[in-house]
RORO-693762 format. One record per residue (C-alpha): residue number from 1; residue in three letters; x, y, z. Coordinates in steps of 0.001 Angstrom, whole numbers, plus 500000, padded with zeros to 6 digits. Layout:
<atom i="NUM" aa="ALA" xx="X" yy="Y" zz="Z"/>
...
***
This chain:
<atom i="1" aa="MET" xx="499979" yy="499961" zz="500009"/>
<atom i="2" aa="PRO" xx="501439" yy="503446" zz="499051"/>
<atom i="3" aa="MET" xx="502465" yy="505803" zz="501805"/>
<atom i="4" aa="THR" xx="501055" yy="509237" zz="502394"/>
<atom i="5" aa="GLU" xx="502902" yy="512269" zz="501246"/>
<atom i="6" aa="GLU" xx="503131" yy="513610" zz="504831"/>
<atom i="7" aa="ALA" xx="504962" yy="510469" zz="505848"/>
<atom i="8" aa="ILE" xx="507889" yy="511096" zz="503513"/>
<atom i="9" aa="GLN" xx="510782" yy="512802" zz="505440"/>
<atom i="10" aa="PRO" xx="514390" yy="513666" zz="504597"/>
<atom i="11" aa="GLY" xx="517074" yy="511362" zz="506186"/>
<atom i="12" aa="LYS" xx="514688" yy="508446" zz="506237"/>
<atom i="13" aa="CYS" xx="514679" yy="505279" zz="504017"/>
<atom i="14" aa="TYR" xx="511725" yy="503550" zz="502354"/>
<atom i="15" aa="ALA" xx="511123" yy="500211" zz="500692"/>
<atom i="16" aa="THR" xx="509358" yy="499838" zz="497406"/>
<atom i="17" aa="GLY" xx="508023" yy="496364" zz="497782"/>
<atom i="18" aa="GLY" xx="510469" yy="495195" zz="495115"/>
<atom i="19" aa="SER" xx="514358" yy="494964" zz="495202"/>
<atom i="20" aa="GLU" xx="514942" yy="498762" zz="495316"/>
<atom i="21" aa="ASN" xx="515103" yy="500908" zz="498395"/>
<atom i="22" aa="TYR" xx="515392" yy="504732" zz="498607"/>
<atom i="23" aa="ARG" xx="517088" yy="507066" zz="501010"/>
<atom i="24" aa="VAL" xx="515381" yy="510586" zz="500921"/>
<atom i="25" aa="LEU" xx="518025" yy="513365" zz="500920"/>
<atom i="26" aa="SER" xx="515772" yy="516290" zz="500787"/>
<atom i="27" aa="VAL" xx="512172" yy="517493" zz="500017"/>
<atom i="28" aa="THR" xx="511889" yy="520917" zz="498438"/>
<atom i="29" aa="ARG" xx="508727" yy="522410" zz="497115"/>
<atom i="30" aa="GLY" xx="507157" yy="519057" zz="496457"/>
<atom i="31" aa="ILE" xx="510263" yy="517548" zz="494885"/>
<atom i="32" aa="VAL" xx="511915" yy="514563" zz="496679"/>
<atom i="33" aa="THR" xx="515657" yy="514016" zz="496006"/>
<atom i="34" aa="TYR" xx="516784" yy="510481" zz="496851"/>
<atom i="35" aa="GLN" xx="519424" yy="507798" zz="496436"/>
<atom i="36" aa="VAL" xx="518769" yy="504232" zz="495366"/>
<atom i="37" aa="TRP" xx="520179" yy="500953" zz="496710"/>
<atom i="38" aa="THR" xx="519234" yy="497339" zz="495942"/>
<atom i="39" aa="LYS" xx="519199" yy="494675" zz="498532"/>
<atom i="40" aa="GLY" xx="522719" yy="493501" zz="499197"/>
<atom i="41" aa="GLN" xx="524244" yy="496616" zz="497498"/>
<atom i="42" aa="LYS" xx="525615" yy="499932" zz="498583"/>
<atom i="43" aa="LEU" xx="523853" yy="503314" zz="498065"/>
<atom i="44" aa="GLN" xx="524411" yy="504555" zz="494521"/>
<atom i="45" aa="PRO" xx="525985" yy="507960" zz="494385"/>
<atom i="46" aa="LEU" xx="523505" yy="509155" zz="491828"/>
<atom i="47" aa="ARG" xx="520816" yy="511538" zz="493186"/>
<atom i="48" aa="ILE" xx="517387" yy="511296" zz="491614"/>
<atom i="49" aa="ASN" xx="514382" yy="513742" zz="491718"/>
<atom i="50" aa="ALA" xx="510751" yy="512904" zz="491644"/>
<atom i="51" aa="GLY" xx="507444" yy="514632" zz="492478"/>
<atom i="52" aa="MET" xx="506248" yy="513869" zz="496056"/>
<atom i="53" aa="LYS" xx="502960" yy="512360" zz="494755"/>
<atom i="54" aa="HIS" xx="504917" yy="509990" zz="492493"/>
<atom i="55" aa="PHE" xx="507490" yy="509033" zz="495189"/>
<atom i="56" aa="ALA" xx="504822" yy="508390" zz="497858"/>
<atom i="57" aa="ALA" xx="502879" yy="506114" zz="495432"/>
<atom i="58" aa="ALA" xx="506085" yy="504025" zz="494775"/>
<atom i="59" aa="VAL" xx="507110" yy="503355" zz="498436"/>
<atom i="60" aa="THR" xx="505360" yy="500998" zz="500805"/>
<atom i="61" aa="LYS" xx="507028" yy="501389" zz="504204"/>
<atom i="62" aa="GLU" xx="509805" yy="503119" zz="506164"/>
<atom i="63" aa="ILE" xx="512772" yy="500987" zz="506784"/>
<atom i="64" aa="ALA" xx="516136" yy="501258" zz="508560"/>
<atom i="65" aa="CYS" xx="518768" yy="503015" zz="506440"/>
<atom i="66" aa="PRO" xx="521982" yy="501176" zz="505572"/>
<atom i="67" aa="ALA" xx="525101" yy="502030" zz="507470"/>
<atom i="68" aa="GLU" xx="527384" yy="504343" zz="505648"/>
<atom i="69" aa="GLY" xx="530978" yy="503780" zz="504702"/>
***
């Protein structure tokens, strides 16, 4: 089930229900900037932007973020 837009917060991580997970870096004027990692992998350095409505529809739950390093 998709999450609400109000539940999406910078610094938190979210699962998609598939193999990808997202770490939210910032939310600015309805645009979510995030990084992706797949299960068993490190965070990718690429930063991606998406509209809040689209991002919230893609994620299913908040999860623990991976350790950095």
